[in-house]
Backbone bond lengths (Angstrom), bond angles and torsions (degrees), N, CA, C in turn:
res aa  C-N    CA-C-N  psi(-1)  N-CA   C-N-CA  omega(-1)  CA-C   N-CA-C  phi
1 M - - - 1.436 - - 1.529 107.94 -
2 L 1.332 116.67 135.97 1.458 122.39 -177.78 1.520 109.34 -107.63
3 Y 1.317 116.77 129.69 1.458 121.90 177.77 1.519 108.51 -117.94
4 W 1.323 115.88 140.08 1.456 121.57 175.72 1.518 108.12 -106.30
5 K 1.299 116.26 130.29 1.454 120.60 175.08 1.518 107.51 -102.01
6 I 1.312 115.98 121.57 1.458 120.81 179.06 1.522 107.93 -103.44
7 T 1.314 115.89 121.76 1.447 121.38 179.35 1.517 108.73 -103.58
8 V 1.312 115.77 124.42 1.460 120.67 177.94 1.520 108.15 -88.44
9 Q 1.328 115.64 131.46 1.461 121.82 175.51 1.522 106.97 -121.30
10 W 1.321 115.96 94.88 1.461 120.49 -175.10 1.523 110.76 -58.24
11 K 1.312 116.00 135.96 1.464 121.83 -178.82 1.526 111.65 -91.99
12 N 1.329 117.29 -7.84 1.464 121.10 175.78 1.520 109.00 -143.73
13 D 1.323 114.85 158.52 1.457 120.51 173.76 1.522 107.49 -103.98
14 W 1.331 116.38 169.07 1.465 120.34 179.75 1.525 109.99 -57.85
15 D 1.321 116.13 135.18 1.474 123.74 175.98 1.528 113.30 63.13
16 R 1.314 118.23 13.92 1.462 122.26 -177.97 1.524 109.68 -112.98
17 P 1.331 117.01 158.72 1.467 120.12 179.25 1.527 112.36 -63.69
18 L 1.305 114.38 155.11 1.467 123.69 175.00 1.517 106.98 -118.22
19 N 1.322 117.26 127.02 1.464 122.54 176.21 1.516 107.96 -141.23
20 F 1.332 115.60 103.18 1.461 120.15 -178.18 1.519 109.42 -132.61
21 Q 1.333 115.72 138.60 1.462 120.77 167.59 1.519 108.38 -146.08
22 C 1.331 114.99 148.49 1.462 120.49 177.37 1.523 109.11 -61.28
23 S 1.322 116.60 151.46 1.467 120.70 -176.24 1.523 112.72 -71.50
24 S 1.334 117.40 -20.85 1.464 121.60 178.68 1.523 109.92 -121.34
25 R 1.332 116.05 141.76 1.468 120.75 175.86 1.521 111.95 -65.46
26 K 1.317 116.72 -21.58 1.467 121.37 -178.54 1.528 111.70 -93.54
27 S 1.331 116.30 19.12 1.465 122.00 177.17 1.517 109.52 -119.12
28 S 1.322 114.73 153.35 1.460 120.49 176.32 1.524 108.96 -126.32
29 I 1.329 115.24 156.51 1.461 119.58 175.67 1.520 107.73 -66.27
30 H 1.327 116.95 125.94 1.465 119.55 -179.59 1.525 112.29 -120.25
31 Q 1.330 117.74 -8.59 1.461 120.99 175.48 1.520 108.64 -140.02
32 I 1.334 115.28 133.26 1.462 121.64 175.71 1.526 107.44 -128.03
33 V 1.332 115.19 123.31 1.458 122.18 176.59 1.524 106.71 -116.97
34 S 1.334 116.69 135.69 1.458 118.95 -179.84 1.520 110.53 -148.65
35 Y 1.335 114.44 146.63 1.454 121.71 -179.34 1.523 108.73 -134.45
36 H 1.333 116.80 132.91 1.463 122.15 177.32 1.521 109.61 -104.01
37 D 1.336 115.99 136.58 1.460 121.67 176.92 1.527 108.68 -114.34
38 N 1.331 116.82 123.65 1.466 120.57 -177.10 1.527 113.13 -69.84
39 K 1.318 117.85 -28.95 1.465 119.58 177.49 1.528 110.32 -70.43
40 M 1.323 116.82 -45.02 1.466 121.48 -178.94 1.529 112.02 -82.02
41 E 1.334 116.82 -20.08 1.470 122.86 -175.17 1.529 110.48 49.57
42 D 1.328 113.72 53.28 1.462 120.49 179.01 1.521 108.03 -152.97
43 R 1.330 114.99 167.40 1.459 122.76 177.25 1.518 109.92 -116.48
44 R 1.326 114.32 144.78 1.460 121.38 167.96 1.520 106.86 -107.70
45 F 1.347 114.93 151.84 1.460 120.91 -175.69 1.519 111.23 -131.83
46 D 1.325 114.29 148.57 1.458 122.56 167.61 1.524 106.94 -133.20
47 F 1.318 116.30 147.77 1.461 122.01 -178.18 1.518 109.69 -136.74
48 N 1.315 115.70 150.42 1.458 122.31 168.92 1.519 108.09 -132.71
49 C 1.327 115.13 150.69 1.462 121.58 -175.39 1.520 110.59 -119.39
50 R 1.332 115.80 160.01 1.462 120.77 171.33 1.525 108.37 -145.05
51 H 1.328 114.06 154.99 1.459 122.54 -179.81 1.529 110.07 -63.77
52 V 1.334 115.98 141.09 1.467 121.50 175.22 1.526 106.56 -93.86
53 P 1.346 118.69 104.04 1.465 121.36 -169.94 1.524 114.67 -62.05
54 S 1.324 118.26 -29.54 1.469 119.87 -176.48 1.525 112.50 -77.65
55 V 1.318 118.15 -8.46 1.462 121.53 -175.31 1.524 110.08 -95.81
56 V 1.334 114.83 118.35 1.461 122.16 173.59 1.521 107.64 -129.13
57 G 1.309 116.83 154.58 1.455 120.04 -180.00 1.519 111.64 85.27
58 P 1.340 115.49 -173.76 1.465 120.58 -175.40 1.532 112.47 -66.27
59 V 1.322 114.20 151.74 1.463 122.54 -179.96 1.525 107.95 -134.58
60 S 1.324 116.39 137.97 1.460 121.98 177.00 1.525 108.96 -107.08
61 C 1.331 116.48 130.64 1.462 120.69 179.57 1.522 109.80 -121.68
62 S 1.324 115.96 144.39 1.459 120.04 176.43 1.523 109.74 -148.50
63 L 1.328 114.24 151.48 1.456 121.93 179.77 1.520 108.61 -97.99
64 S 1.326 116.60 128.38 1.463 121.02 178.75 1.530 109.47 -68.50
65 G 1.316 115.16 168.21 1.458 119.42 165.32 1.521 108.13 -74.21
66 Y 1.319 116.87 -178.85 1.466 118.88 176.33 1.523 108.79 -66.96
67 V 1.329 116.15 132.09 1.467 120.84 -171.79 1.528 112.72 -99.94
68 N 1.330 117.43 -3.36 1.466 119.93 179.08 1.520 110.35 -145.05
69 D 1.329 114.62 156.10 1.455 121.27 166.51 1.525 107.44 -90.50
70 F 1.310 117.25 165.62 1.461 119.73 175.30 1.524 109.40 -60.56
71 D 1.321 116.10 143.10 1.471 124.44 178.77 1.525 113.25 66.33
72 A 1.322 118.12 10.35 1.467 122.21 -177.09 1.529 110.05 -113.65
73 P 1.345 116.25 159.67 1.467 119.56 179.67 1.524 112.74 -64.30
74 V 1.318 114.29 155.69 1.464 123.36 169.13 1.521 106.63 -108.73
75 L 1.324 116.67 131.14 1.463 121.45 170.06 1.514 106.47 -147.12
76 Y 1.326 115.69 108.02 1.464 120.66 -176.27 1.517 109.60 -139.54
77 S 1.342 115.75 136.94 1.468 122.05 178.11 1.514 110.30 -130.14
78 C 1.324 116.03 139.11 1.462 121.37 172.00 1.528 108.46 -78.70
79 P 1.331 118.21 133.74 1.464 121.26 -178.93 1.531 112.60 -88.60
80 N 1.319 115.93 171.88 1.473 124.21 163.83 1.525 115.24 51.82
81 G 1.313 118.08 47.00 1.457 119.64 179.01 1.510 113.78 75.08
82 G 1.338 116.78 18.91 1.456 121.29 -177.60 1.518 112.85 -86.48
83 Y 1.328 114.76 170.11 1.462 122.00 -177.46 1.523 108.93 -146.55
84 I 1.323 115.73 154.44 1.459 120.69 -178.24 1.527 109.65 -78.34
85 N 1.342 113.62 122.96 1.457 123.25 -175.51 1.528 111.52 -116.07
86 G 1.345 116.82 -10.65 1.459 119.86 -178.71 1.515 111.71 -166.55
87 I 1.326 115.25 159.98 1.464 122.35 -179.58 1.521 108.27 -141.36
88 S 1.331 115.26 136.23 1.464 121.64 173.75 1.520 108.28 -128.82
89 S 1.320 116.36 148.11 1.464 119.89 175.80 1.520 109.48 -160.21
90 Y 1.328 114.41 162.36 1.460 119.56 170.70 1.519 108.69 -137.88
91 H 1.330 115.22 152.40 1.463 123.05 -174.48 1.524 110.13 -106.26
92 H 1.345 116.16 144.90 1.462 121.71 175.73 1.524 107.79 -123.87
93 N 1.336 117.20 122.94 1.463 120.93 -175.97 1.525 113.83 -66.87
94 H 1.326 118.46 -30.86 1.469 119.71 178.37 1.525 110.71 -62.92
95 Y 1.326 116.51 -44.72 1.468 121.33 -178.89 1.527 112.23 -87.44
96 E 1.324 117.22 -17.49 1.470 122.36 -172.98 1.533 110.10 49.60
97 D 1.321 114.40 52.00 1.464 121.20 -178.84 1.520 108.48 -152.20
98 R 1.336 114.25 172.23 1.455 122.44 179.02 1.522 110.44 -121.93
99 R 1.320 115.18 148.73 1.465 121.91 166.40 1.526 106.50 -102.69
100 Y 1.350 115.26 144.15 1.469 121.24 -171.34 1.526 112.05 -121.81
101 R 1.331 113.98 147.27 1.469 124.15 168.27 1.520 106.70 -129.74
102 F 1.331 115.93 150.62 1.462 120.62 -177.95 1.518 109.94 -127.44
103 R 1.319 115.38 141.01 1.467 121.68 176.53 1.521 107.66 -100.27
104 C 1.337 115.09 118.31 1.461 121.49 177.62 1.512 109.29 -106.09
105 C 1.318 115.51 141.84 1.458 121.80 173.60 1.519 108.12 -117.28
106 V 1.334 115.21 133.52 1.462 122.46 -176.99 1.524 108.45 -126.98
107 P 1.333 118.07 123.68 1.470 120.55 177.24 1.532 110.89 -64.41
108 Y 1.355 116.66 140.57 1.467 120.42 176.35 1.523 110.86 -63.92
109 S 1.336 116.80 -42.78 1.460 118.91 176.38 1.521 107.30 -70.62
110 R 1.310 115.87 145.44 1.463 120.86 -170.06 1.525 112.02 -65.84
111 H 1.320 115.03 121.35 1.460 122.96 176.01 1.527 108.38 -127.62
112 C 1.316 115.95 158.38 1.462 119.70 176.28 1.523 109.46 -140.17
113 H 1.334 115.01 161.62 1.460 121.46 176.92 1.520 109.01 -84.77
114 R 1.335 116.48 142.83 1.465 121.98 179.34 1.529 108.52 -142.37
115 N 1.334 115.39 151.36 1.471 121.84 177.01 1.529 112.00 52.77
116 C 1.327 115.41 48.41 1.464 120.75 -179.23 1.526 110.87 -81.68
117 S 1.323 115.51 146.50 1.467 120.65 173.83 1.522 108.70 -156.51
118 W 1.321 114.89 155.04 1.460 121.09 177.33 1.519 109.69 -93.10
119 T 1.318 116.19 138.96 1.459 120.58 172.32 1.526 108.31 -72.51
120 N 1.314 116.12 164.90 1.458 119.89 163.88 1.522 106.85 -70.53
121 W 1.329 116.95 178.00 1.462 118.63 172.07 1.526 107.64 -60.02
122 V 1.332 116.76 131.98 1.470 119.53 -177.55 1.526 112.14 -87.82
123 N 1.326 116.81 -9.02 1.467 119.99 178.88 1.521 110.57 -143.51
124 D 1.328 113.62 156.60 1.457 121.44 168.07 1.520 107.66 -94.26
125 W 1.318 116.18 169.94 1.458 120.16 177.63 1.528 109.59 -60.86
126 D 1.324 115.44 142.35 1.471 123.02 174.75 1.524 113.06 58.37
127 S 1.314 117.24 31.44 1.463 118.66 -175.26 1.530 112.11 -126.74
128 Y 1.301 113.24 164.30 1.462 124.80 174.55 1.527 108.15 -80.93
129 F 1.344 116.36 147.53 1.464 118.39 167.17 1.515 110.54 -143.29
130 N 1.334 114.26 155.70 1.459 122.95 178.94 1.521 105.92 -140.60
131 Y 1.340 116.30 95.50 1.463 121.40 -174.79 1.524 110.42 -103.29
132 F 1.333 116.03 129.34 1.464 123.16 174.40 1.522 109.11 -110.24
133 V 1.327 116.91 129.03 1.461 121.81 174.00 1.527 107.60 -73.91
134 P 1.336 118.48 133.16 1.469 119.68 179.24 1.530 111.69 -59.02
135 S 1.312 115.85 150.79 1.462 122.07 178.25 1.526 110.13 -56.62
136 G 1.329 116.99 137.59 1.459 122.13 179.26 1.515 113.92 85.83
137 Y 1.327 117.61 0.15 1.466 122.39 -179.01 1.522 110.65 -120.05
138 V 1.337 115.26 160.93 1.460 123.20 174.48 1.526 108.05 -130.27
139 I 1.325 116.03 163.46 1.464 120.03 171.71 1.519 107.69 -86.45
140 R 1.328 115.33 120.89 1.456 121.33 176.03 1.526 111.08 -96.04
141 S 1.348 116.96 -38.83 1.465 121.45 -171.70 1.517 111.31 -136.74
142 V 1.332 114.10 155.18 1.462 121.95 176.08 1.519 108.50 -128.13
143 H 1.332 116.21 133.70 1.461 122.71 172.94 1.521 107.10 -126.17
144 S 1.322 116.51 133.74 1.456 120.81 -179.97 1.519 109.42 -146.43
145 I 1.336 115.33 143.58 1.463 120.78 175.15 1.524 108.71 -123.09
146 H 1.337 114.82 151.64 1.463 121.55 -178.47 1.522 109.86 -114.98
147 D 1.330 116.80 142.84 1.462 122.53 176.30 1.530 108.24 -117.43
148 N 1.340 116.48 120.15 1.465 120.26 -177.05 1.525 113.38 -69.56
149 H 1.314 118.08 -28.39 1.465 120.22 178.07 1.532 110.18 -70.40
150 R 1.323 116.05 -46.04 1.472 120.55 -178.77 1.526 112.62 -85.49
151 E 1.337 116.51 -16.48 1.469 122.41 -176.73 1.523 110.75 51.10
152 D 1.321 114.26 51.80 1.463 120.73 -179.42 1.517 108.91 -147.43
153 R 1.331 114.74 170.36 1.457 122.58 177.93 1.509 110.74 -122.89
154 R 1.338 114.56 149.64 1.460 121.74 167.42 1.522 106.80 -110.41
155 F 1.341 115.70 150.89 1.461 121.51 -175.08 1.518 111.11 -128.79
156 Q 1.327 114.69 146.65 1.455 121.86 166.76 1.522 107.24 -143.02
157 F 1.341 115.06 157.66 1.459 120.78 -172.83 1.519 110.58 -131.28
158 E 1.332 115.04 143.89 1.462 119.88 169.14 1.521 106.43 -93.94
159 I 1.325 115.43 123.55 1.459 120.62 179.62 1.524 108.66 -112.52
160 C 1.329 115.84 143.92 1.463 122.08 -176.54 1.523 109.92 -143.55
161 Q 1.315 114.70 158.32 1.454 120.58 164.15 1.525 106.73 -88.32
162 I 1.329 116.35 153.27 1.465 121.33 175.90 1.514 107.55 -116.84
163 V 1.328 115.52 125.71 1.463 120.45 179.78 1.521 109.34 -128.77
164 K 1.331 115.09 152.65 1.460 120.52 177.55 1.519 108.83 -79.48
165 H 1.354 116.16 139.61 1.475 121.22 178.23 1.509 110.38 -59.74
């Protein structure tokens, strides 16, 4: 019998900034692990990346501005055949929430999104989640809502295949 041990290496501490990007521009985030603590009223995150096989040649990456206000929804999409390669955020104790920025990478050669769909919510309030992007897909978009009573967020992702025009 074969057992896999998964070790979580949190990329942020409670109430501290999060700054993560994949080591290669030709990689996308394919696993997101997150845990919410009710005492700290914050989330910790871990990410893993994998190579995007359809992408060859140069790739341009850029970090968005902050895409949400505290206590407000997040809705962000990478354009032009792009994929999420990194995430940054900071926490504010008054709001008990985070503001987010996303790093998108877009191949110079023309690519487009295909067979896109939204996941269901990947987490319940105040809960742990471990989301894996299906093989052959990337995360194009992130949607998140905040609840002031629970001081937590729920997340869902738009996943797509990337193909060359």
